Backbone atoms as SQL, in Angstrom:
CREATE TABLE atoms (id INTEGER PRIMARY KEY, chain TEXT, resi INTEGER, resn TEXT, atom TEXT, x REAL, y REAL, z REAL);
INSERT INTO atoms VALUES
  (1, 'A', 1, 'UNK', 'N', 1.391, -1.187, 0.255),
  (2, 'A', 1, 'UNK', 'CA', 0.063, 0.196, -0.064),
  (3, 'A', 1, 'UNK', 'C', 0.476, 1.414, -0.010),
  (4, 'A', 2, 'UNK', 'N', 0.530, 1.776, -0.795),
  (5, 'A', 2, 'UNK', 'CA', 1.168, 3.291, -0.693),
  (6, 'A', 2, 'UNK', 'C', 0.770, 4.068, 0.455),
  (7, 'A', 3, 'UNK', 'N', 1.740, 4.730, 1.129),
  (8, 'A', 3, 'UNK', 'CA', 1.471, 5.349, 2.589),
  (9, 'A', 3, 'UNK', 'C', 0.595, 6.709, 2.107),
  (10, 'A', 4, 'UNK', 'N', 1.735, 7.238, 1.450),
  (11, 'A', 4, 'UNK', 'CA', 0.723, 9.066, 1.450),
  (12, 'A', 4, 'UNK', 'C', -0.224, 9.038, 1.554),
  (13, 'A', 5, 'UNK', 'N', -1.045, 8.316, 0.130),
  (14, 'A', 5, 'UNK', 'CA', -2.437, 8.655, -0.378),
  (15, 'A', 5, 'UNK', 'C', -3.541, 7.888, 0.344),
  (16, 'A', 6, 'UNK', 'N', -2.827, 6.058, 1.069),
  (17, 'A', 6, 'UNK', 'CA', -3.582, 5.919, 2.095),
  (18, 'A', 6, 'UNK', 'C', -3.690, 6.195, 3.041),
  (19, 'A', 7, 'UNK', 'N', -2.655, 6.692, 4.342),
  (20, 'A', 7, 'UNK', 'CA', -2.217, 6.816, 5.474),
  (21, 'A', 7, 'UNK', 'C', -2.387, 8.268, 5.308),
  (22, 'A', 8, 'UNK', 'N', -1.685, 9.413, 4.690),
  (23, 'A', 8, 'UNK', 'CA', -1.413, 10.637, 4.876),
  (24, 'A', 8, 'UNK', 'C', -0.141, 10.700, 5.519),
  (25, 'A', 9, 'UNK', 'N', 0.878, 9.962, 5.641),
  (26, 'A', 9, 'UNK', 'CA', 2.108, 10.044, 6.143),
  (27, 'A', 9, 'UNK', 'C', 3.019, 9.170, 4.891),
  (28, 'A', 10, 'UNK', 'N', 4.039, 10.232, 4.668),
  (29, 'A', 10, 'UNK', 'CA', 4.840, 9.600, 4.393),
  (30, 'A', 10, 'UNK', 'C', 5.968, 8.506, 4.293),
  (31, 'A', 11, 'UNK', 'N', 6.417, 7.544, 3.484),
  (32, 'A', 11, 'UNK', 'CA', 6.569, 6.271, 4.397),
  (33, 'A', 11, 'UNK', 'C', 7.864, 6.565, 5.331),
  (34, 'A', 12, 'UNK', 'N', 8.609, 7.316, 5.385),
  (35, 'A', 12, 'UNK', 'CA', 9.116, 7.637, 6.352),
  (36, 'A', 12, 'UNK', 'C', 8.912, 7.886, 7.964),
  (37, 'A', 13, 'UNK', 'N', 7.146, 9.166, 7.743),
  (38, 'A', 13, 'UNK', 'CA', 6.664, 9.203, 9.002),
  (39, 'A', 13, 'UNK', 'C', 6.537, 8.106, 9.341),
  (40, 'A', 14, 'UNK', 'N', 5.576, 7.012, 8.311),
  (41, 'A', 14, 'UNK', 'CA', 4.999, 6.049, 8.908),
  (42, 'A', 14, 'UNK', 'C', 6.395, 5.284, 9.799),
  (43, 'A', 15, 'UNK', 'N', 7.178, 4.626, 8.987),
  (44, 'A', 15, 'UNK', 'CA', 8.432, 4.012, 9.792),
  (45, 'A', 15, 'UNK', 'C', 8.631, 4.753, 10.961),
  (46, 'A', 16, 'UNK', 'N', 8.662, 6.019, 11.236),
  (47, 'A', 16, 'UNK', 'CA', 9.463, 6.691, 12.740),
  (48, 'A', 16, 'UNK', 'C', 8.398, 5.924, 13.358),
  (49, 'A', 17, 'UNK', 'N', 6.647, 6.120, 13.335),
  (50, 'A', 17, 'UNK', 'CA', 5.377, 5.850, 13.774),
  (51, 'A', 17, 'UNK', 'C', 5.603, 4.426, 14.112),
  (52, 'A', 18, 'UNK', 'N', 5.714, 3.708, 13.567),
  (53, 'A', 18, 'UNK', 'CA', 5.983, 2.220, 13.648),
  (54, 'A', 18, 'UNK', 'C', 6.736, 1.705, 14.347),
  (55, 'A', 19, 'UNK', 'N', 8.379, 2.464, 14.777),
  (56, 'A', 19, 'UNK', 'CA', 8.547, 2.132, 15.525),
  (57, 'A', 19, 'UNK', 'C', 8.678, 2.655, 17.010),
  (58, 'A', 20, 'UNK', 'N', 8.503, 3.871, 17.120),
  (59, 'A', 20, 'UNK', 'CA', 8.027, 4.013, 18.301),
  (60, 'A', 20, 'UNK', 'C', 6.685, 2.923, 18.910),
  (61, 'A', 21, 'UNK', 'N', 5.917, 2.570, 18.286),
  (62, 'A', 21, 'UNK', 'CA', 4.601, 1.267, 18.212),
  (63, 'A', 21, 'UNK', 'C', 5.326, 0.490, 18.966),
  (64, 'A', 22, 'UNK', 'N', 6.505, 0.010, 18.236),
  (65, 'A', 22, 'UNK', 'CA', 7.191, -1.374, 18.871),
  (66, 'A', 22, 'UNK', 'C', 7.806, -0.851, 20.362),
  (67, 'A', 23, 'UNK', 'N', 8.344, 0.200, 20.305),
  (68, 'A', 23, 'UNK', 'CA', 8.527, 0.436, 21.664),
  (69, 'A', 23, 'UNK', 'C', 7.299, 0.200, 22.999),
  (70, 'A', 24, 'UNK', 'N', 6.356, 0.440, 22.591),
  (71, 'A', 24, 'UNK', 'CA', 5.613, 0.899, 23.921),
  (72, 'A', 24, 'UNK', 'C', 4.372, -0.329, 23.798),
  (73, 'A', 25, 'UNK', 'N', 4.719, -1.487, 22.896),
  (74, 'A', 25, 'UNK', 'CA', 3.645, -2.507, 22.457),
  (75, 'A', 25, 'UNK', 'C', 4.727, -3.618, 22.530),
  (76, 'A', 26, 'UNK', 'N', 3.784, -4.650, 22.847),
  (77, 'A', 26, 'UNK', 'CA', 4.203, -6.093, 22.397),
  (78, 'A', 26, 'UNK', 'C', 3.594, -7.045, 21.703),
  (79, 'A', 27, 'UNK', 'N', 3.587, -7.051, 20.935),
  (80, 'A', 27, 'UNK', 'CA', 2.560, -7.140, 20.135),
  (81, 'A', 27, 'UNK', 'C', 2.440, -9.132, 19.373),
  (82, 'A', 28, 'UNK', 'N', 2.909, -9.537, 19.605),
  (83, 'A', 28, 'UNK', 'CA', 2.809, -10.749, 20.049),
  (84, 'A', 28, 'UNK', 'C', 3.544, -11.453, 21.066),
  (85, 'A', 29, 'UNK', 'N', 3.041, -12.211, 21.650),
  (86, 'A', 29, 'UNK', 'CA', 3.859, -12.775, 23.165),
  (87, 'A', 29, 'UNK', 'C', 4.301, -14.435, 22.311),
  (88, 'A', 30, 'UNK', 'N', 5.997, -14.480, 23.270),
  (89, 'A', 30, 'UNK', 'CA', 6.587, -15.764, 22.611),
  (90, 'A', 30, 'UNK', 'C', 5.310, -16.998, 23.518),
  (91, 'A', 31, 'UNK', 'N', 5.733, -17.461, 22.660),
  (92, 'A', 31, 'UNK', 'CA', 4.514, -18.756, 22.637),
  (93, 'A', 31, 'UNK', 'C', 3.129, -19.073, 23.028),
  (94, 'A', 32, 'UNK', 'N', 2.985, -18.002, 22.506),
  (95, 'A', 32, 'UNK', 'CA', 0.869, -17.908, 22.489),
  (96, 'A', 32, 'UNK', 'C', 0.609, -17.608, 21.066),
  (97, 'A', 33, 'UNK', 'N', -0.558, -17.609, 20.966),
  (98, 'A', 33, 'UNK', 'CA', -1.451, -17.993, 19.431),
  (99, 'A', 33, 'UNK', 'C', -0.642, -16.301, 18.577),
  (100, 'A', 34, 'UNK', 'N', -0.480, -17.046, 17.128),
  (101, 'A', 34, 'UNK', 'CA', 0.046, -15.262, 16.315),
  (102, 'A', 34, 'UNK', 'C', -0.833, -14.966, 16.254),
  (103, 'A', 35, 'UNK', 'N', -0.961, -13.582, 16.039),
  (104, 'A', 35, 'UNK', 'CA', -2.093, -12.331, 15.877),
  (105, 'A', 35, 'UNK', 'C', -2.289, -12.318, 14.885),
  (106, 'A', 36, 'UNK', 'N', -3.359, -12.119, 14.775),
  (107, 'A', 36, 'UNK', 'CA', -4.247, -12.113, 13.192),
  (108, 'A', 36, 'UNK', 'C', -3.408, -10.993, 11.842),
  (109, 'A', 37, 'UNK', 'N', -3.452, -9.862, 12.956),
  (110, 'A', 37, 'UNK', 'CA', -2.741, -8.895, 12.008),
  (111, 'A', 37, 'UNK', 'C', -1.240, -8.212, 12.673),
  (112, 'A', 38, 'UNK', 'N', -0.551, -7.987, 11.524),
  (113, 'A', 38, 'UNK', 'CA', 1.108, -7.966, 11.871),
  (114, 'A', 38, 'UNK', 'C', 0.564, -6.225, 12.334),
  (115, 'A', 39, 'UNK', 'N', 1.735, -6.230, 13.596),
  (116, 'A', 39, 'UNK', 'CA', 1.846, -4.680, 13.838),
  (117, 'A', 39, 'UNK', 'C', 1.672, -3.365, 12.844),
  (118, 'A', 40, 'UNK', 'N', 2.515, -3.722, 11.270),
  (119, 'A', 40, 'UNK', 'CA', 1.890, -3.134, 10.644),
  (120, 'A', 40, 'UNK', 'C', 0.971, -2.548, 9.925),
  (121, 'A', 41, 'UNK', 'N', -0.021, -3.859, 9.658),
  (122, 'A', 41, 'UNK', 'CA', -1.286, -3.547, 9.054),
  (123, 'A', 41, 'UNK', 'C', -2.639, -2.991, 10.078),
  (124, 'A', 42, 'UNK', 'N', -2.314, -3.439, 11.591),
  (125, 'A', 42, 'UNK', 'CA', -3.001, -2.885, 12.555),
  (126, 'A', 42, 'UNK', 'C', -2.727, -1.426, 12.530),
  (127, 'A', 43, 'UNK', 'N', -1.634, -0.459, 12.329),
  (128, 'A', 43, 'UNK', 'CA', -1.411, 0.602, 11.819),
  (129, 'A', 43, 'UNK', 'C', -1.872, 1.138, 11.313),
  (130, 'A', 44, 'UNK', 'N', -1.667, 0.441, 10.156),
  (131, 'A', 44, 'UNK', 'CA', -2.042, 0.807, 8.598),
  (132, 'A', 44, 'UNK', 'C', -3.801, 1.133, 8.926),
  (133, 'A', 45, 'UNK', 'N', -4.589, 0.096, 9.423),
  (134, 'A', 45, 'UNK', 'CA', -6.113, 0.058, 9.932),
  (135, 'A', 45, 'UNK', 'C', -6.503, 0.867, 10.378),
  (136, 'A', 46, 'UNK', 'N', -5.134, 1.435, 11.358),
  (137, 'A', 46, 'UNK', 'CA', -6.303, 2.652, 11.930),
  (138, 'A', 46, 'UNK', 'C', -6.226, 3.369, 11.744),
  (139, 'A', 47, 'UNK', 'N', -5.318, 4.222, 11.016),
  (140, 'A', 47, 'UNK', 'CA', -4.976, 5.660, 10.009),
  (141, 'A', 47, 'UNK', 'C', -5.864, 5.433, 8.818),
  (142, 'A', 48, 'UNK', 'N', -6.286, 4.575, 8.595),
  (143, 'A', 48, 'UNK', 'CA', -7.313, 4.394, 7.260),
  (144, 'A', 48, 'UNK', 'C', -8.773, 4.566, 7.609),
  (145, 'A', 49, 'UNK', 'N', -8.690, 3.999, 9.153),
  (146, 'A', 49, 'UNK', 'CA', -10.150, 4.101, 9.450),
  (147, 'A', 49, 'UNK', 'C', -10.534, 5.593, 9.767),
  (148, 'A', 50, 'UNK', 'N', -9.383, 6.340, 10.462),
  (149, 'A', 50, 'UNK', 'CA', -10.068, 7.846, 10.997),
  (150, 'A', 50, 'UNK', 'C', -9.057, 8.552, 9.909),
  (151, 'A', 51, 'UNK', 'N', -8.634, 8.754, 8.648),
  (152, 'A', 51, 'UNK', 'CA', -7.880, 8.756, 7.807),
  (153, 'A', 51, 'UNK', 'C', -9.251, 9.274, 6.811),
  (154, 'A', 52, 'UNK', 'N', -10.399, 8.144, 6.251),
  (155, 'A', 52, 'UNK', 'CA', -10.712, 8.081, 5.211),
  (156, 'A', 52, 'UNK', 'C', -12.375, 7.267, 6.554),
  (157, 'A', 53, 'UNK', 'N', -12.211, 7.453, 7.022),
  (158, 'A', 53, 'UNK', 'CA', -13.349, 7.048, 7.788),
  (159, 'A', 53, 'UNK', 'C', -14.127, 6.016, 7.260),
  (160, 'A', 54, 'UNK', 'N', -13.478, 4.697, 7.335),
  (161, 'A', 54, 'UNK', 'CA', -13.845, 3.683, 6.138),
  (162, 'A', 54, 'UNK', 'C', -14.633, 2.853, 7.543),
  (163, 'A', 55, 'UNK', 'N', -15.387, 2.279, 7.566),
  (164, 'A', 55, 'UNK', 'CA', -16.138, 1.495, 8.684),
  (165, 'A', 55, 'UNK', 'C', -15.340, 0.317, 9.319),
  (166, 'A', 56, 'UNK', 'N', -15.122, -0.669, 10.086),
  (167, 'A', 56, 'UNK', 'CA', -14.338, -1.210, 10.510),
  (168, 'A', 56, 'UNK', 'C', -14.495, -3.067, 10.041),
  (169, 'A', 57, 'UNK', 'N', -16.074, -2.633, 9.361),
  (170, 'A', 57, 'UNK', 'CA', -16.833, -3.774, 8.318),
  (171, 'A', 57, 'UNK', 'C', -15.439, -3.880, 7.073),
  (172, 'A', 58, 'UNK', 'N', -15.720, -2.740, 6.709),
  (173, 'A', 58, 'UNK', 'CA', -14.831, -2.640, 5.092),
  (174, 'A', 58, 'UNK', 'C', -13.520, -3.208, 5.785),
  (175, 'A', 59, 'UNK', 'N', -13.194, -2.886, 6.559),
  (176, 'A', 59, 'UNK', 'CA', -11.700, -2.724, 7.316),
  (177, 'A', 59, 'UNK', 'C', -11.487, -4.304, 7.203),
  (178, 'A', 60, 'UNK', 'N', -12.274, -5.032, 8.001),
  (179, 'A', 60, 'UNK', 'CA', -12.086, -6.288, 7.693),
  (180, 'A', 60, 'UNK', 'C', -12.409, -7.436, 6.884),
  (181, 'A', 61, 'UNK', 'N', -12.547, -6.888, 6.141),
  (182, 'A', 61, 'UNK', 'CA', -12.776, -7.356, 4.303),
  (183, 'A', 61, 'UNK', 'C', -11.782, -7.215, 4.268),
  (184, 'A', 62, 'UNK', 'N', -11.111, -6.104, 3.590),
  (185, 'A', 62, 'UNK', 'CA', -9.926, -5.607, 2.935),
  (186, 'A', 62, 'UNK', 'C', -8.530, -6.404, 3.712),
  (187, 'A', 63, 'UNK', 'N', -8.454, -6.483, 5.165),
  (188, 'A', 63, 'UNK', 'CA', -7.698, -7.543, 5.349),
  (189, 'A', 63, 'UNK', 'C', -7.735, -8.692, 5.264),
  (190, 'A', 64, 'UNK', 'N', -8.957, -9.357, 5.767),
  (191, 'A', 64, 'UNK', 'CA', -9.454, -10.617, 5.646),
  (192, 'A', 64, 'UNK', 'C', -9.225, -11.260, 7.348),
  (193, 'A', 65, 'UNK', 'N', -9.913, -10.392, 7.934),
  (194, 'A', 65, 'UNK', 'CA', -9.607, -10.525, 9.490),
  (195, 'A', 65, 'UNK', 'C', -11.708, -9.908, 9.374),
  (196, 'A', 66, 'UNK', 'N', -11.838, -10.718, 11.174),
  (197, 'A', 66, 'UNK', 'CA', -13.313, -10.448, 11.250),
  (198, 'A', 66, 'UNK', 'C', -13.285, -8.550, 11.836),
  (199, 'A', 67, 'UNK', 'N', -14.344, -7.894, 12.336),
  (200, 'A', 67, 'UNK', 'CA', -14.210, -6.942, 12.466),
  (201, 'A', 67, 'UNK', 'C', -14.300, -6.943, 13.542),
  (202, 'A', 68, 'UNK', 'N', -14.400, -7.954, 14.858),
  (203, 'A', 68, 'UNK', 'CA', -13.851, -7.845, 16.258),
  (204, 'A', 68, 'UNK', 'C', -12.388, -7.123, 16.308),
  (205, 'A', 69, 'UNK', 'N', -11.973, -8.135, 15.450),
  (206, 'A', 69, 'UNK', 'CA', -10.712, -8.405, 15.328),
  (207, 'A', 69, 'UNK', 'C', -9.621, -7.077, 14.614),
  (208, 'A', 70, 'UNK', 'N', -10.374, -6.119, 13.782),
  (209, 'A', 70, 'UNK', 'CA', -10.412, -4.653, 13.588),
  (210, 'A', 70, 'UNK', 'C', -10.591, -4.077, 14.387),
  (211, 'A', 71, 'UNK', 'N', -11.367, -3.995, 15.480),
  (212, 'A', 71, 'UNK', 'CA', -12.024, -3.416, 16.616),
  (213, 'A', 71, 'UNK', 'C', -10.817, -3.467, 17.209),
  (214, 'A', 72, 'UNK', 'N', -10.792, -4.181, 17.964),
  (215, 'A', 72, 'UNK', 'CA', -9.653, -4.857, 19.117),
  (216, 'A', 72, 'UNK', 'C', -7.955, -3.950, 18.602),
  (217, 'A', 73, 'UNK', 'N', -7.726, -4.707, 17.391),
  (218, 'A', 73, 'UNK', 'CA', -6.572, -3.850, 16.794),
  (219, 'A', 73, 'UNK', 'C', -6.335, -1.608, 16.452),
  (220, 'A', 74, 'UNK', 'N', -7.571, -1.169, 16.635),
  (221, 'A', 74, 'UNK', 'CA', -7.791, -0.110, 16.667),
  (222, 'A', 74, 'UNK', 'C', -7.852, 0.190, 18.420),
  (223, 'A', 75, 'UNK', 'N', -8.242, 0.263, 18.563),
  (224, 'A', 75, 'UNK', 'CA', -8.371, 0.427, 20.165),
  (225, 'A', 75, 'UNK', 'C', -6.895, -0.103, 20.850),
  (226, 'A', 76, 'UNK', 'N', -6.257, -1.069, 20.653),
  (227, 'A', 76, 'UNK', 'CA', -4.707, -0.998, 21.064),
  (228, 'A', 76, 'UNK', 'C', -3.844, -0.085, 20.247),
  (229, 'A', 77, 'UNK', 'N', -4.057, 0.122, 18.753),
  (230, 'A', 77, 'UNK', 'CA', -3.099, 1.276, 18.411),
  (231, 'A', 77, 'UNK', 'C', -3.526, 2.533, 18.707),
  (232, 'A', 78, 'UNK', 'N', -4.900, 3.024, 19.458),
  (233, 'A', 78, 'UNK', 'CA', -5.283, 3.928, 19.564),
  (234, 'A', 78, 'UNK', 'C', -4.425, 4.732, 20.554),
  (235, 'A', 79, 'UNK', 'N', -4.412, 3.896, 21.572),
  (236, 'A', 79, 'UNK', 'CA', -4.295, 3.665, 23.316),
  (237, 'A', 79, 'UNK', 'C', -2.808, 3.585, 22.875),
  (238, 'A', 80, 'UNK', 'N', -2.026, 3.176, 22.280),
  (239, 'A', 80, 'UNK', 'CA', -0.706, 2.942, 22.310),
  (240, 'A', 80, 'UNK', 'C', 0.188, 4.655, 21.683),
  (241, 'A', 81, 'UNK', 'N', -0.952, 5.046, 20.945),
  (242, 'A', 81, 'UNK', 'CA', -0.872, 5.805, 20.441),
  (243, 'A', 81, 'UNK', 'C', -0.472, 7.608, 20.902),
  (244, 'A', 82, 'UNK', 'N', -1.490, 7.556, 22.133),
  (245, 'A', 82, 'UNK', 'CA', -2.233, 8.374, 22.622),
  (246, 'A', 82, 'UNK', 'C', -1.113, 8.827, 23.766),
  (247, 'A', 83, 'UNK', 'N', -0.451, 7.307, 24.428),
  (248, 'A', 83, 'UNK', 'CA', 0.605, 7.835, 25.284),
  (249, 'A', 83, 'UNK', 'C', 1.890, 8.207, 24.410),
  (250, 'A', 84, 'UNK', 'N', 2.061, 7.832, 23.257),
  (251, 'A', 84, 'UNK', 'CA', 3.499, 8.191, 22.417),
  (252, 'A', 84, 'UNK', 'C', 3.094, 9.125, 22.031),
  (253, 'A', 85, 'UNK', 'N', 2.040, 10.072, 21.868),
  (254, 'A', 85, 'UNK', 'CA', 1.846, 11.256, 20.834),
  (255, 'A', 85, 'UNK', 'C', 1.829, 12.534, 22.126),
  (256, 'A', 86, 'UNK', 'N', 1.086, 11.900, 23.663),
  (257, 'A', 86, 'UNK', 'CA', 1.194, 12.865, 24.265),
  (258, 'A', 86, 'UNK', 'C', 1.930, 13.745, 24.974),
  (259, 'A', 87, 'UNK', 'N', 3.363, 13.267, 25.082),
  (260, 'A', 87, 'UNK', 'CA', 4.425, 14.336, 25.362),
  (261, 'A', 87, 'UNK', 'C', 4.875, 15.401, 24.096),
  (262, 'A', 88, 'UNK', 'N', 4.627, 14.868, 22.830),
  (263, 'A', 88, 'UNK', 'CA', 5.104, 15.782, 22.001),
  (264, 'A', 88, 'UNK', 'C', 3.672, 17.130, 22.040);
């Protein structure tokens, strides 16, 4: 996916945000079930959700996961972004 037109961020900005998230989240737990979405996908979903006002149902179809998975991903990423971006 092209970052600029879909997320509104340049590839560098997206990578910076992704790196910041990796320092605040443990996305997959060792020995546990692998997550349905990667951290990159979860971040893209969250940005698409807010930038384009897409429904969780549509995002679920686009990323081949359930609506509840999309909802949990958005919630998790939003909470992490709130912590990361508050000091700024």
